[in-house]
C-alpha positions as CSV (number, residue, x, y, z in Angstrom):
1,M,0.0,0.1,0.1
2,L,1.2,3.6,-0.7
3,R,2.2,5.5,2.6
4,E,4.3,8.3,1.4
5,N,1.8,10.8,2.8
6,L,1.5,9.1,6.1
7,E,5.3,8.9,6.4
8,R,5.7,12.5,5.5
9,V,3.4,13.6,8.2
10,L,5.1,11.5,10.8
11,Q,8.5,12.7,9.7
12,I,7.4,16.3,10.1
13,F,5.9,15.5,13.6
14,R,9.1,13.8,14.7
15,D,11.3,16.5,13.4
16,N,9.3,19.3,15.0
17,V,9.2,17.4,18.3
18,V,13.1,17.1,18.1
19,K,13.6,20.7,17.2
20,D,11.3,22.0,20.0
21,A,12.7,19.8,22.7
22,K,16.2,21.1,21.8
23,S,15.0,24.7,21.8
24,N,13.2,24.1,25.2
25,L,16.5,22.6,26.6
26,V,18.4,25.7,25.7
27,K,15.8,28.0,27.0
28,E,15.8,26.0,30.3
29,G,19.5,26.4,30.5
30,K,20.2,22.6,30.4
31,S,22.6,22.5,27.5
32,N,25.7,22.9,29.5
33,T,28.1,20.5,27.7
34,G,25.7,19.9,24.7
35,S,25.6,16.1,25.4
36,L,21.8,15.8,26.1
37,Y,21.1,18.3,23.2
38,N,23.2,16.3,20.7
39,S,21.8,13.0,21.8
40,I,18.1,13.9,20.9
41,K,17.4,12.3,17.5
42,G,14.4,11.3,15.6
43,N,14.9,7.7,14.5
44,E,13.5,5.8,11.5
45,I,9.8,5.6,11.1
46,K,8.4,2.0,10.5
47,L,4.9,1.6,9.0
48,T,3.6,-2.1,9.0
49,P,0.2,-3.2,7.8
50,N,-1.2,-2.8,11.3
51,S,0.8,-0.1,13.0
52,L,2.9,3.1,12.8
53,Q,6.0,3.3,14.8
54,M,8.1,6.4,15.4
55,T,10.7,6.8,18.0
56,I,12.8,9.7,19.5
57,S,15.9,8.8,21.4
58,M,18.1,10.7,23.8
59,N,20.6,10.0,26.5
60,S,19.1,8.1,29.3
61,Y,19.3,10.8,31.9
62,G,17.2,13.2,29.6
63,A,14.1,11.5,31.3
64,F,15.4,12.7,34.6
65,V,15.9,16.2,33.3
66,D,12.4,16.2,31.6
67,Q,10.4,14.6,34.5
68,G,12.6,15.7,37.5
69,V,13.6,13.5,40.5
70,Q,12.0,13.3,43.8
71,G,14.7,13.8,46.7
72,L,15.2,11.2,49.4
73,K,14.0,13.7,52.1
74,H,11.8,16.1,50.1
75,N,9.8,15.7,46.9
76,N,8.7,19.4,46.7
77,K,10.8,19.9,43.5
78,A,9.2,17.1,41.6
79,P,6.1,15.9,43.4
80,K,4.7,14.2,40.3
81,S,7.9,12.6,38.8
82,P,7.9,8.9,38.5
83,F,11.6,8.9,39.5
84,S,13.0,9.4,43.1
85,F,16.5,9.1,44.5
86,G,17.3,6.3,46.9
87,T,15.4,3.4,45.3
88,G,18.4,1.6,44.2
89,T,17.1,1.2,40.7
90,G,19.1,3.8,39.0
91,E,22.6,3.7,37.5
92,K,25.1,3.4,40.3
93,G,27.3,6.5,40.4
94,G,25.4,8.3,37.5
95,L,24.6,11.5,39.6
96,T,28.0,11.5,41.1
97,K,29.9,11.2,37.9
98,G,27.7,13.8,36.1
99,I,28.1,16.4,38.8
100,N,31.8,15.9,39.1
101,E,32.2,16.4,35.4
102,W,30.0,19.4,35.4
103,V,31.9,21.0,38.3
104,A,35.2,20.4,36.8
105,S,34.2,21.6,33.3
106,K,32.7,24.8,34.7
107,R,35.6,25.3,37.1
108,F,33.1,25.8,39.8
109,Q,34.1,25.9,43.5
110,F,32.4,26.8,46.7
111,R,34.2,28.4,49.6
112,D,34.4,26.8,53.0
113,V,33.5,28.6,56.3
114,K,37.1,30.2,56.5
115,G,36.7,31.6,53.0
116,R,39.0,29.3,51.2
117,F,38.0,27.6,47.9
118,M,37.0,23.9,48.3
119,T,38.4,21.3,45.8
120,Y,36.2,20.3,42.9
121,E,35.5,17.1,44.5
122,Q,34.5,18.8,47.9
123,T,32.2,21.2,45.8
124,A,30.7,18.2,43.8
125,R,30.0,16.3,47.0
126,T,28.2,19.3,48.4
127,I,26.0,19.5,45.4
128,I,25.4,15.9,45.2
129,R,24.3,15.7,48.7
130,S,21.9,18.5,48.2
131,V,20.4,17.1,44.9
132,Y,20.2,13.7,46.4
133,L,18.1,14.8,49.4
134,K,16.2,17.6,47.7
135,G,15.6,16.2,44.1
136,I,15.7,17.8,40.6
137,K,13.1,20.2,39.4
138,P,11.5,18.9,36.1
139,T,11.8,21.0,32.9
140,Y,9.3,19.1,30.7
141,F,11.5,20.0,27.6
142,M,10.4,16.8,25.9
143,T,7.0,16.5,27.3
144,E,6.0,20.0,26.2
145,A,7.6,19.7,22.8
146,F,5.5,16.5,22.3
147,E,2.2,18.0,23.7
148,N,2.7,21.1,21.6
149,N,3.0,19.1,18.4
150,V,0.6,16.3,19.0
151,N,-2.7,18.4,18.9
152,D,-2.9,18.4,15.1
153,L,-1.5,15.0,14.4
154,P,-4.8,13.0,14.3
155,R,-6.2,15.3,11.7
156,Q,-3.0,15.4,9.7
157,L,-2.9,11.5,9.8
158,T,-6.4,11.3,8.8
159,E,-5.8,13.6,5.9
160,A,-2.6,11.6,4.8
161,F,-4.3,8.4,5.0
162,A,-7.1,9.6,2.7
163,L,-4.6,10.9,0.2
164,D,-2.7,7.7,0.3
165,A,-5.9,5.6,-0.1
166,E,-6.8,7.9,-3.1
167,N,-3.5,7.5,-4.7
168,L,-3.7,3.6,-4.2
169,M,-7.3,3.8,-5.9
170,K,-5.9,5.8,-8.7
171,L,-3.0,3.4,-9.2
172,T,-5.3,0.2,-9.0
173,I,-7.6,1.8,-11.5
174,K,-4.8,2.7,-13.9
175,E,-3.3,-0.8,-13.5
176,N,-6.8,-2.5,-14.3
177,F,-7.4,-0.1,-17.1
178,R,-3.9,-1.1,-18.5
179,T,-4.5,-4.8,-18.1
180,N,-8.2,-5.0,-19.1
181,G,-8.4,-2.1,-21.5
């Protein structure tokens, strides 16, 4: 069956979601190293006789940036998040590694009570403890990108399907006319 219109609508939808998600990430100030930004990609669209499949991929921690994470002691920052610190289900050392890299790349250091600069490791440990206990505020960069683009999708898919069906009928009539006429 011809499906070029369906595929085109899904490609446009996918590309718009990716573009908007990246834009939202920048607006939220969450593109420090560019790793998450560069990892957001629209993947191949698969059309089977009974389904349409479209995926958008990104680094695994992107879900935490999008949905936020409830802290071990407080969930004020992300009360609706499905993620929380202290469950033991996440990647071991992921938070520590990410914050250590961020602190070092930004050359960011706190001062101690005597006014001396802390080491990068001490600064990172202080931030890690705070984040672990208090959580991470959600940005909804991907959620909003999807929701802003999905509203017109049913109508666009219906129109694309109708065009594809019309093209199939024209092709079928043309082929029948050629063989029978």
